[in-house]
N, C-alpha and C positions, 0 to 999 in steps of 0.2 A: 448375472450382474445384480447387485443389491440396490435397493432403492434407498435414497437418502432419508426419506421420512415415511412413516406409516400413513396409509390413506384409508379412510373409513367411508363406507357408503352411507351417507346421512339422509338419503331420500327414501321414501317408502317405495315398495316395488311398483314398477310401471304396469305390470299386468294384473294388479288387484282391482277387482270390480266391487265397489261397496254395495251395489244393488243385488249382487249375487256373490256374497262372500265365500260360500262353500263351493263355488264353481271350480276354483283352482286352489286346492288345499295347501300347496306349497306357498303360493302367494299370500294366502291368508295367514299362515304361520310367520312368514317374513314380515307382513304388516303388523302382526301382533308383537313381534320382536322389536320392530321399529317404535311402536307405541311405548313399550316398556322401557326401551333405551331413552327415549325422549323424556319420559316421566322421571327416570332416575336422574337425568341431567337437571331437570327442574328441582327435584328434591335436594340434590347436592348443592345447587346454586343457592337455594334458600338456606341451607345449613351454613354455607360460607358467609352469607350476609348476616345471619343470626350471630355467628361468632364475632364478626366485626362490630355488630351492635352491642354485644356484651362488653367487648373491649372499650368501646366508646363510653358506655355507661360507667365503667370503672374509672376511666381516665378523667372524664369531664366532671364527675361528681354532681354537684347541685345544678350545674348548667346543662345537664344532659338533655333536658327538654328542648332547648334551643339548638345545641350543637349537634345532636344526634338525630334530629328530625328527618333529615334526608335518608338516613339508614332505616328509620322506622317505615318511611314511605316505600323504600325499595323492598324491605322485608314483607310488608303487607301485600305489595303488588306481586312479589314472587311466590307467595303462598296461596294466592287466589287460584282455584281450580286444580290445586295439586292434591292428589290423593289416589287411593286405589279402589275407591268405591264405584258403584255402578254409574253414578252421575259424572265421574271423571272420564268415562269412555266416550268415544264418539257416538252421537245420537243415532247414526245409521245402524249401530249394532243393537240398540235396545229401545229406540223410539224416545219420544219426549217424556220427561218426568211428570206424571200427573200431579204429584204433590206440589211441585214448584209452580205448575201452571195454575193451581188453585190459589196459591199465595199471591201470584201476580194479579189474578183477577179480583181479589179482595182488597188490594191496596188502593188507597184513594188517589 
């Protein structure tokens, strides 16, 4: 019997232990795939919002500062924390970023 729709497992694996990530290599790989899948979803969402923002800029012309502000806010929010660098990974894999902690200590 065929299913009416495709079902995806959108949750990380249940048996993954962040304190001992190499304890179960299969769970670690599944968790990594989960992170990559979620990251791609965030990236594609940001791309869609960016295209809507470009369209809004072209259509609204001189009034784009007022009429497209909601899209700018959505785009900026969707791009926060999106990226493939070390800082985008969960901290349990690499620990806190010493550079960012120095910046937060120096700020008034």
